[in-house]
VMD Tcl script that draws the C-alpha trace (Angstrom):
set ca {
  {-0.11 -0.03 0.15}
  {1.26 3.30 -0.98}
  {0.82 6.80 0.44}
  {-0.60 9.25 -1.97}
  {0.15 12.84 -1.36}
  {-0.85 15.96 -3.50}
  {1.36 18.73 -4.33}
  {-0.50 22.37 -4.13}
  {-0.83 22.62 -7.85}
  {-2.29 19.21 -8.46}
  {-4.80 20.05 -5.49}
  {-5.87 23.18 -7.04}
  {-6.26 21.45 -10.67}
  {-8.09 18.64 -9.05}
  {-10.81 20.87 -6.84}
  {-11.58 22.97 -10.28}
  {-12.66 19.82 -12.16}
  {-16.50 18.76 -12.63}
  {-17.81 16.31 -10.04}
  {-18.04 13.51 -12.02}
  {-14.36 13.81 -13.63}
  {-13.23 14.43 -9.94}
  {-15.00 10.78 -9.01}
  {-13.23 9.29 -12.02}
  {-9.76 10.42 -10.95}
  {-10.41 9.40 -7.39}
  {-10.80 5.76 -8.49}
  {-7.53 6.09 -10.48}
  {-5.91 7.54 -7.32}
  {-7.11 4.92 -5.19}
  {-5.56 2.19 -7.78}
  {-2.19 4.20 -7.22}
  {-2.73 3.60 -3.50}
  {-3.24 0.04 -3.90}
  {-0.24 -0.23 -6.15}
  {-2.15 -1.03 -9.43}
  {0.11 0.36 -11.85}
  {-1.21 -1.55 -14.79}
  {-0.93 0.55 -18.28}
  {0.82 3.45 -16.56}
  {3.64 4.69 -18.86}
  {6.83 6.33 -17.80}
  {7.52 9.73 -19.27}
  {10.34 10.84 -21.29}
  {12.30 14.14 -21.81}
  {12.11 16.82 -19.43}
  {9.51 14.52 -17.41}
  {11.89 11.45 -17.19}
  {11.40 9.86 -13.93}
  {7.82 10.45 -13.73}
  {4.55 8.22 -14.67}
  {1.37 9.14 -16.01}
  {-2.16 7.27 -15.28}
  {-5.02 7.65 -17.93}
  {-8.54 8.92 -16.48}
  {-10.73 9.35 -19.37}
  {-9.48 12.40 -21.24}
  {-7.45 13.46 -18.35}
  {-4.18 12.43 -17.17}
  {-2.45 12.34 -13.67}
  {1.40 12.69 -13.64}
  {2.78 11.24 -10.70}
  {6.15 10.49 -9.21}
  {6.83 7.29 -7.67}
  {9.50 7.13 -4.46}
  {10.18 3.16 -3.90}
  {11.97 3.53 -0.96}
  {9.42 5.14 1.32}
  {6.30 4.11 -0.79}
  {5.17 7.66 -1.44}
  {3.34 8.63 -4.44}
  {3.37 12.52 -5.26}
  {0.79 13.76 -7.66}
  {2.25 16.55 -9.81}
  {-0.34 17.24 -12.32}
  {-3.92 16.45 -12.92}
  {-5.07 18.17 -16.26}
  {-6.72 17.40 -19.61}
  {-4.62 15.36 -21.86}
  {-4.11 18.34 -24.38}
  {-2.71 20.47 -21.44}
  {-0.97 18.26 -18.96}
  {2.56 18.08 -20.75}
}
mol new
graphics top color blue
foreach p $ca { graphics top sphere $p radius 0.5 }
foreach p [lrange $ca 0 end-1] q [lrange $ca 1 end] { graphics top cylinder $p $q radius 0.2 }
display resetview
């Protein structure tokens, strides 16, 4: 089991979303907390070391720290704006 933490920007982005989108993203965040990383992709370039999880048309960009079992949510945004 992982601990999931929002950074301030990700929290603001999450709270601005519609309620239905928030519920979908919450389910995906709970998957991260349970250690379900299927179909997550590692990012390249400037975002190397980070991963993304798909949530409909939205993307959750996160950083996984294996030593401490902490997942930091960096960005939650529509797929056309996230990178």
